[in-house]
Legacy VTK file of the C-alpha trace (Angstrom):
# vtk DataFile Version 3.0
C-alpha trace
ASCII
DATASET POLYDATA
POINTS 129 float
46.719 1.259 -5.049
45.141 3.287 -2.303
42.093 2.305 -0.272
39.212 4.734 -0.632
36.288 5.543 1.636
32.981 6.980 0.543
32.204 9.914 2.810
30.189 13.116 2.737
31.821 16.540 2.514
30.786 19.530 4.657
27.938 20.311 2.239
26.589 16.730 2.354
27.836 15.772 -1.108
29.202 12.251 -1.653
32.918 11.926 -2.310
35.749 9.410 -2.157
38.660 10.020 0.176
41.960 8.142 0.086
42.486 6.480 3.451
46.190 7.339 3.299
45.222 11.044 3.098
43.458 10.933 6.488
45.354 12.756 9.194
42.834 12.400 12.033
39.462 10.922 12.948
37.546 12.740 15.660
34.543 11.111 17.395
31.523 13.382 17.853
27.958 12.951 19.055
26.879 12.989 15.386
29.397 10.350 14.310
33.067 10.465 13.400
34.613 13.371 11.513
37.425 12.512 9.095
40.157 15.101 8.538
42.638 15.450 5.693
45.048 18.317 5.092
42.460 19.738 2.685
39.218 19.382 4.600
36.784 17.630 6.885
34.398 14.809 5.932
31.837 12.818 7.808
30.336 9.368 7.627
26.565 9.252 7.212
24.649 8.382 10.352
21.081 8.405 9.025
19.394 6.433 6.245
18.870 9.671 4.307
22.603 10.390 4.431
23.439 6.804 3.455
21.117 7.138 0.477
22.971 10.275 -0.630
26.234 8.337 -0.426
25.076 5.164 -2.190
22.287 6.225 -4.569
24.621 6.381 -7.561
25.586 2.749 -6.876
22.015 1.478 -7.253
20.599 1.860 -3.758
17.005 3.015 -3.175
14.999 3.776 -0.079
12.038 1.396 -0.186
10.666 1.974 3.306
11.449 4.195 6.273
13.461 1.317 7.783
15.749 0.434 4.867
17.946 1.406 1.955
18.227 -1.474 -0.532
20.817 -2.318 -3.178
18.469 -2.763 -6.142
21.214 -4.582 -8.056
20.628 -7.583 -5.788
16.815 -7.633 -5.729
15.503 -10.691 -7.594
11.752 -10.585 -6.965
8.909 -8.652 -5.406
5.831 -10.003 -3.621
3.105 -7.383 -4.094
0.772 -8.918 -1.487
3.368 -8.919 1.297
5.081 -5.790 -0.135
8.535 -7.353 0.200
11.516 -7.544 -2.124
13.668 -10.675 -2.056
17.314 -11.174 -2.927
16.854 -14.640 -4.408
14.368 -16.443 -6.608
12.669 -18.722 -5.930
11.884 -17.499 -2.437
12.147 -19.855 0.549
11.039 -19.435 4.141
14.614 -18.407 5.026
14.998 -15.830 2.241
16.186 -12.382 3.245
13.802 -9.582 2.375
13.191 -5.869 2.715
9.799 -4.229 3.099
8.378 -1.754 0.595
6.124 1.132 1.579
3.050 1.894 -0.479
4.619 5.174 -1.598
7.585 3.278 -3.103
5.730 0.485 -4.913
6.468 2.047 -8.306
10.190 1.407 -7.727
9.685 -2.377 -7.581
6.472 -3.346 -9.358
8.451 -4.354 -12.454
10.106 -7.086 -10.348
6.987 -9.198 -9.801
7.776 -12.815 -10.652
5.290 -15.614 -10.718
6.437 -19.102 -9.923
5.159 -21.304 -12.749
5.370 -24.392 -10.512
2.685 -22.933 -8.262
0.071 -23.265 -10.990
-1.642 -26.604 -11.339
-2.054 -28.067 -14.740
-5.533 -27.328 -16.010
-6.987 -29.994 -18.311
-7.861 -28.742 -21.767
-11.559 -28.646 -22.462
-13.298 -29.038 -25.796
-14.061 -25.787 -27.531
-17.428 -27.056 -28.763
-20.123 -29.314 -27.407
-20.210 -32.706 -28.947
-23.618 -33.360 -30.248
LINES 1 130
129 0 1 2 3 4 5 6 7 8 9 10 11 12 13 14 15 16 17 18 19 20 21 22 23 24 25 26 27 28 29 30 31 32 33 34 35 36 37 38 39 40 41 42 43 44 45 46 47 48 49 50 51 52 53 54 55 56 57 58 59 60 61 62 63 64 65 66 67 68 69 70 71 72 73 74 75 76 77 78 79 80 81 82 83 84 85 86 87 88 89 90 91 92 93 94 95 96 97 98 99 100 101 102 103 104 105 106 107 108 109 110 111 112 113 114 115 116 117 118 119 120 121 122 123 124 125 126 127 128
């Protein structure tokens, strides 16, 4: 079984290339170029290019500083505008920020921690007279 790399072709389309088919890797100012007998490919060097490569695997751009694997997001804090990769969240939990423009991508992930609510005593529905 051959190892495969996800790269972009000359037109910026995602593709998989067999590592054993590589004949040369040339460093450039824009990142490495990967050559096979049939063509040239490049590895993405910007978040936009990474999103092109990984979008079909469940990744989304949630802020200008990140591309997030939505398959691993467990909760969203709407006040802090952060997604978390575990639930419940602790002070050491990893997170990614969410821009206001991308809130619609994560609002369905809001989780409320039931333990954070205090028990409210039941009150009588009617006055005793």
